[in-house]
C-alpha positions as a printed Julia matrix, in Angstrom:
418×3 Matrix{Float64}:
   0.0     0.0     0.0
   1.17    3.52   -0.79
   0.45    6.69    1.18
   0.08    9.67   -1.16
  -1.06   12.29    1.31
  -1.25   12.44    5.1
  -2.82   15.36    6.94
  -3.18   14.63   10.67
  -3.53   17.36   13.29
  -0.94   17.29   16.07
  -3.55   18.79   18.41
  -6.38   16.24   18.33
  -5.08   13.59   15.84
  -7.93   14.28   13.41
  -7.35   14.37    9.68
  -7.25   12.38    6.45
  -4.94    9.95    4.64
  -4.95    9.23    0.9
  -4.1     5.56    0.19
  -3.56    3.31   -2.83
  -4.01   -0.48   -2.36
  -1.62   -2.45   -4.57
  -2.08   -6.09   -3.48
  -5.13   -7.97   -2.12
  -3.71   -7.91    1.41
  -3.92   -4.1     1.37
  -7.72   -4.4     1.27
  -7.61   -6.36    4.54
  -5.61   -3.52    6.08
  -8.16   -1.03    4.73
 -10.95   -3.04    6.35
  -9.18   -2.79    9.7
  -8.7     0.96    9.3
 -12.4     1.71    8.75
 -14.89    2.33   11.55
 -18.49    3.4    11.8
 -18.66    7.2    11.55
 -15.55    7.62    9.38
 -15.73    9.45    6.05
 -14.49    7.71    2.9
 -13.92    9.47   -0.4
 -13.28    7.57   -3.64
 -14.56    7.17   -7.19
 -17.42    4.81   -7.95
 -19.87    3.82  -10.66
 -23.4     5.18  -10.33
 -26.42    4.36  -12.49
 -27.96    7.57  -13.81
 -31.41    7.68  -15.42
 -32.17   10.58  -17.76
 -35.56   11.51  -19.15
 -35.86   13.17  -22.55
 -38.4    15.81  -23.6
 -40.52   13.1   -25.18
 -40.76   11.15  -21.9
 -38.43    8.31  -22.83
 -35.75    7.33  -20.31
 -32.18    6.19  -20.79
 -29.91    4.7   -18.14
 -26.16    4.62  -18.13
 -23.37    4.16  -15.6
 -21.09    7.09  -14.91
 -17.96    7.28  -12.77
 -18.14    9.93  -10.09
 -16.39   10.83   -6.84
 -18.39   10.39   -3.63
 -17.82   10.98    0.09
 -19.92    8.78    2.36
 -20.2     8.38    6.12
 -19.51    4.77    7.03
 -22.54    2.93    8.44
 -21.42   -0.61    7.61
 -18.19   -2.29    6.47
 -18.01   -5.83    5.05
 -14.98   -7.88    4.07
 -15.2   -10.95    1.86
 -12.17  -13.19    2.6
 -12.74  -15.27   -0.54
 -12.89  -12.48   -3.11
 -10.86  -10.07   -0.91
 -13.28   -7.18   -1.41
 -14.22   -4.37    0.98
 -17.74   -2.92    0.7
 -18.69    0.27    2.51
 -22.25    1.55    2.75
 -23.62    4.81    4.12
 -25.18    8.18    3.23
 -23.56   10.65    0.88
 -22.31   13.72    2.81
 -21.16   15.87   -0.13
 -23.67   16.68   -2.84
 -22.53   15.82   -6.34
 -23.89   16.13   -9.84
 -25.3    12.61   -9.88
 -26.01   11.78   -6.2
 -28.19   13.77   -3.83
 -27.06   14.73   -0.34
 -28.06   12.0     2.15
 -28.66    9.34   -0.52
 -27.31    5.93    0.49
 -24.61    4.34   -1.61
 -22.29    1.33   -1.43
 -18.62    1.76   -2.31
 -16.32   -1.13   -3.22
 -12.63   -0.53   -2.59
 -10.56   -1.81   -5.49
  -6.9    -2.43   -6.2
  -4.94    0.38   -7.87
  -7.67    2.92   -7.12
  -7.05    5.68   -4.59
  -9.33    6.38   -1.63
  -9.23    8.76    1.33
 -10.15    8.01    4.96
 -11.14   10.94    7.17
 -11.21   10.31   10.93
 -11.85   12.36   14.03
  -8.95   10.57   15.74
  -6.07    8.57   14.25
  -4.85    6.61   17.27
  -1.55    4.73   17.44
  -3.1     1.39   16.44
  -4.36    2.89   13.17
  -0.96    4.44   12.44
   0.82    1.14   13.18
  -1.53   -0.6    10.76
  -0.61    1.86    7.99
   3.12    1.41    8.68
   2.68   -2.36    8.45
   0.73   -2.09    5.2
   3.4     0.14    3.65
   6.26   -2.18    4.62
   7.63   -3.64    1.34
   8.88   -6.78    3.14
   5.41   -7.9     4.2
   4.65   -9.85    0.97
   3.54  -13.47    1.05
   6.14  -15.47    2.98
   4.77  -19.0     3.15
   2.75  -21.3     0.93
   1.05  -24.31    2.51
  -0.55  -27.42    1.03
  -2.65  -29.62    3.32
  -4.01  -32.78    1.76
  -5.82  -36.04    2.28
  -6.95  -38.51   -0.39
  -9.32  -36.55   -2.65
  -9.1   -33.19   -0.82
  -6.39  -30.53   -0.72
  -6.12  -26.82    0.13
  -3.42  -24.5    -1.19
  -3.0   -21.42    1.03
  -0.74  -18.39    1.01
   0.2   -17.2     4.49
   1.23  -13.54    4.65
   2.02  -11.38    7.63
  -1.67  -10.54    8.11
  -3.93  -13.05    6.36
  -4.18  -16.65    5.24
  -5.67  -16.77    1.75
  -7.07  -19.97    0.23
  -5.87  -19.87   -3.37
  -7.19  -23.28   -4.45
  -9.38  -26.09   -3.17
  -8.97  -29.41   -4.95
 -11.66  -32.07   -4.63
 -11.51  -35.3    -6.65
 -13.36  -38.53   -5.88
 -10.87  -41.36   -5.44
 -12.35  -44.89   -5.5
 -11.07  -47.64   -3.24
  -8.39  -50.03   -4.39
  -9.75  -53.11   -6.14
  -7.87  -56.06   -7.58
  -7.57  -55.8   -11.33
  -8.82  -52.19  -11.47
  -6.7   -49.13  -12.22
  -9.36  -46.54  -11.31
  -7.75  -45.82   -7.93
  -4.27  -45.09   -9.34
  -5.59  -43.01  -12.26
  -7.78  -40.92   -9.94
  -4.8   -40.41   -7.62
  -2.7   -39.17  -10.56
  -5.43  -36.69  -11.51
  -5.44  -35.5    -7.9
  -1.65  -35.04   -7.88
  -1.77  -33.25  -11.22
  -4.44  -30.83  -10.0
  -2.26  -29.9    -7.0
   0.78  -29.6    -9.28
  -1.0   -27.15  -11.6
  -2.4   -25.13   -8.67
   1.05  -24.64   -7.15
   2.5   -23.7   -10.54
  -0.28  -21.15  -11.11
  -0.57  -19.53   -7.66
   2.86  -19.71   -5.99
   5.45  -17.03   -6.78
   8.73  -18.64   -5.69
  10.5   -15.25   -5.8
   8.5   -14.18   -2.73
   7.81  -17.51   -1.04
  10.4   -18.61    1.5
   9.07  -22.14    1.95
   6.22  -24.4     0.82
   4.77  -26.52    3.62
   3.42  -29.82    2.28
   1.4   -31.64    4.92
  -0.72  -34.77    5.08
  -1.33  -37.92    7.1
   0.6   -41.05    6.12
   2.77  -41.0     3.0
   0.51  -38.97    0.72
   2.8   -35.91    0.91
   5.85  -38.03    0.01
   4.08  -39.57   -2.96
   2.98  -36.17   -4.27
   6.46  -34.69   -3.77
   7.97  -37.56   -5.75
   5.35  -37.01   -8.48
   6.22  -33.31   -8.54
   9.95  -34.02   -8.93
   9.43  -36.5   -11.76
   6.96  -34.34  -13.69
   8.98  -31.14  -13.3
  12.06  -32.83  -14.8
  10.06  -34.4   -17.61
   8.3   -31.11  -18.47
  11.28  -28.89  -17.64
   9.24  -26.72  -15.24
  12.04  -24.51  -13.91
  10.11  -23.07  -10.92
   9.87  -26.54   -9.36
  13.38  -27.67  -10.33
  15.08  -24.52   -9.01
  13.05  -24.3    -5.79
  12.62  -27.92   -4.73
  14.66  -27.19   -1.57
  11.87  -24.82   -0.4
   9.41  -27.71   -0.04
   9.09  -28.89    3.57
   7.26  -32.17    4.25
   5.32  -32.3     7.52
   2.41  -34.06    9.21
  -1.25  -33.03    9.28
  -4.31  -35.04   10.21
  -6.52  -33.85    7.32
  -6.7   -31.81    4.14
  -8.89  -29.1     5.65
  -7.62  -25.58    6.23
  -7.75  -25.85   10.03
  -5.0   -28.51    9.83
  -2.55  -25.62    9.44
  -2.76  -25.22   13.2
  -1.06  -28.61   13.61
   1.62  -27.68   11.08
   2.48  -24.41   12.82
   2.71  -26.14   16.21
   5.61  -28.35   15.02
   8.89  -26.93   16.5
  10.98  -28.19   13.56
   8.71  -26.4    11.1
   8.88  -23.21   13.16
  12.67  -23.41   13.08
  12.6   -23.37    9.27
  10.25  -20.36    9.39
  12.05  -18.52   12.2
  12.54  -15.28   10.22
   8.87  -14.86    9.26
   6.29  -12.72   11.08
   3.86  -15.63   11.35
   6.46  -17.83   13.06
   7.2   -15.17   15.66
   3.51  -14.83   16.52
   2.95  -18.59   16.67
   6.05  -19.02   18.84
   4.78  -16.56   21.47
   1.28  -18.09   21.45
   2.73  -21.6    21.91
   4.85  -20.28   24.77
   1.72  -18.86   26.4
  -0.12  -22.18   26.03
   2.76  -24.04   27.67
   2.83  -21.57   30.55
  -0.86  -22.21   31.24
   0.1   -25.82   32.02
   3.5   -25.33   33.67
   3.31  -21.89   35.35
  -0.25  -20.46   35.2
   0.69  -17.5    37.41
   2.7   -16.12   34.47
  -0.04  -16.59   31.84
  -3.1   -14.34   32.04
  -5.98  -13.82   29.61
  -9.16  -11.74   29.64
  -9.21   -7.95   29.78
  -9.69   -7.58   33.55
  -6.83   -9.89   34.53
  -4.46   -8.54   31.87
  -5.26   -4.95   32.82
  -4.54   -5.61   36.5
  -1.28   -7.34   35.57
  -0.33   -4.22   33.59
  -0.99   -2.09   36.68
   1.71   -4.16   38.38
   4.11   -3.51   35.41
   4.28   -7.29   34.98
   3.51   -7.76   31.26
   6.37   -8.98   29.07
   4.36   -9.88   25.93
   0.81   -8.69   25.18
  -1.13  -10.58   22.46
  -4.32   -9.05   21.01
  -6.53  -10.01   18.05
  -7.46   -7.32   15.54
 -11.15   -8.17   16.12
 -11.03   -6.17   19.37
  -9.91   -3.03   17.54
 -12.81   -3.32   15.08
 -15.42   -2.9    17.81
 -18.23   -0.53   16.83
 -18.28    0.72   20.43
 -15.7     3.53   20.55
 -15.28    3.2    24.32
 -14.42   -0.51   23.99
 -11.85    0.17   21.28
 -10.29    3.01   23.28
  -9.75    0.85   26.35
  -7.83   -1.74   24.3
  -5.8     0.96   22.53
  -4.99    2.52   25.9
  -3.9    -0.87   27.27
  -1.59   -1.52   24.28
  -0.01    1.93   24.59
   0.46    1.48   28.35
   2.21   -1.88   27.89
   4.58   -0.33   25.35
   5.36    2.55   27.69
   6.17    0.02   30.42
   8.68   -1.74   28.16
   6.46   -4.65   27.11
   6.19   -6.22   23.66
   2.84   -6.12   21.84
   1.64   -8.44   19.05
  -1.54   -8.0    17.01
  -2.9   -11.28   15.63
  -4.98  -11.43   12.48
  -8.39  -13.08   12.8
  -7.75  -14.6     9.35
  -4.78  -16.57   10.71
  -5.12  -19.86   12.54
  -3.15  -18.4    15.47
  -5.5   -15.4    15.65
  -8.55  -17.67   15.72
  -6.96  -19.71   18.51
  -6.29  -16.53   20.53
  -9.86  -15.43   19.85
 -11.08  -18.48   21.79
  -9.22  -17.06   24.83
 -11.22  -13.8    24.81
  -8.9   -12.3    22.18
  -6.38  -10.88   24.65
  -3.62  -12.64   26.61
  -0.32  -11.78   28.27
   2.92  -13.46   29.28
   4.2   -11.96   32.55
   7.75  -11.11   33.57
   7.24  -12.67   36.99
   4.51  -14.8    38.59
   1.52  -13.04   40.14
  -0.74  -14.78   42.68
  -4.29  -15.52   41.67
  -5.93  -12.13   41.23
  -9.37  -13.61   41.86
  -8.25  -14.86   45.26
  -6.76  -11.48   46.07
 -10.07   -9.82   45.25
 -11.96  -12.25   47.5
  -9.5   -11.66   50.34
  -9.87   -7.91   49.93
 -13.68   -8.17   50.04
 -13.55  -10.31   53.18
 -11.11   -7.87   54.74
 -13.44   -4.95   54.02
 -16.37   -6.93   55.35
 -14.48   -7.6    58.56
 -13.81   -3.91   58.99
 -17.48   -3.25   58.36
 -18.53   -5.63   61.17
 -16.1    -3.94   63.58
 -17.52   -0.56   62.67
 -21.04   -1.84   63.38
 -19.98   -3.08   66.82
 -18.3     0.22   67.59
 -21.35    2.16   66.47
 -23.56    0.01   68.74
 -21.3     0.6    71.72
 -21.21    4.3    70.95
 -25.01    4.39   70.8
 -25.19    2.66   74.2
 -22.8     5.17   75.74
 -24.77    8.06   74.33
 -27.97    7.1    76.29
 -29.04    9.65   78.95
 -27.81    8.45   82.44
 -30.92    9.95   84.24
 -33.14    7.77   82.08
 -31.12    4.72   83.2
 -31.59    5.61   86.93
 -35.36    5.98   86.47
 -35.55    2.62   84.74
 -33.62    0.91   87.6
 -35.92    2.46   90.25
 -39.01    1.17   88.41
 -37.53   -2.33   88.38
 -37.05   -2.16   92.15
 -40.66   -1.11   92.71
 -40.16    2.56   93.56
């Protein structure tokens, strides 16, 4: 993504940024930058109906520039499209003021985002999107007999580039249907990798399956690439890494990324660094739970003790439509950074981000163990309750002492019969 113009006030952080998305991943960043109430300005196609003097009508599409206030933002992970809907706030020749319109952000087409406040999380997102080294780092193939998924794993998203489904019959004596179907399956994967994987950007290709299916396909790939003289495969065969996975579904990537040997091969990628910290957190839950906290309340209290070493947050929390909710997470991230902690933002389109999302979306690894905060809260409540009981006793004794002594003498004389 390119930034063409940035006008942000140093006083209140309001202003606008003019952006140009260049690759599909940039649209995911744009989706994370947009919030309800923002203004977006870009060109769009609008159907215009004109009526002639004779009463006949003609309709045609014209390209015009619109500025709308964002009411709703949708992101389609399959087509990688961002759709924004809302009312028009600047009257134009073809669209009335207040008329609702839906904009679709497209590649290689500029758009402006106008916000009342560009906080640090938004600015970090733009810096990440403009980093030229953030291109696709890893390709992954997960397969089982008859089903395979080819995915590209970038620093922010996991994109499914191809899904291969071929019915493979069971082995039968005297029948070659099984072997021929298996060859068609291998060939479909071969062509998908050749079509979708750019080996100039990809650092490794993870090939995962149960059993020996991955080995058989890799051998097929080597033989066919030599026979057909497909240079991309011949020159980059060392980038293929064979690993285990229980199925050919996309979620099997979680098993692949949890393998320490695979992570070692991917040690210089952004995804590997995030997965490594999340795996470390999961291990601490079992071995040293006092150093692994999750949930906003617990993590926030740990930050008050300056105890957070690594803070992990999913980008879902920053897309909250409630401004107050977003601000509290932004404030927490900024506070952890000020205290010398490390912060990681996990994409909800990554397997690791989905796993963190199951733990409330926020977790922290602490520098030193903290006792159970829940128990501390209970002890504090009991302590306060104890003080409250003592105060009640003191107030009762004070009320007894404050009784008029003459009234006590009269009461005693009545008891004695006087």
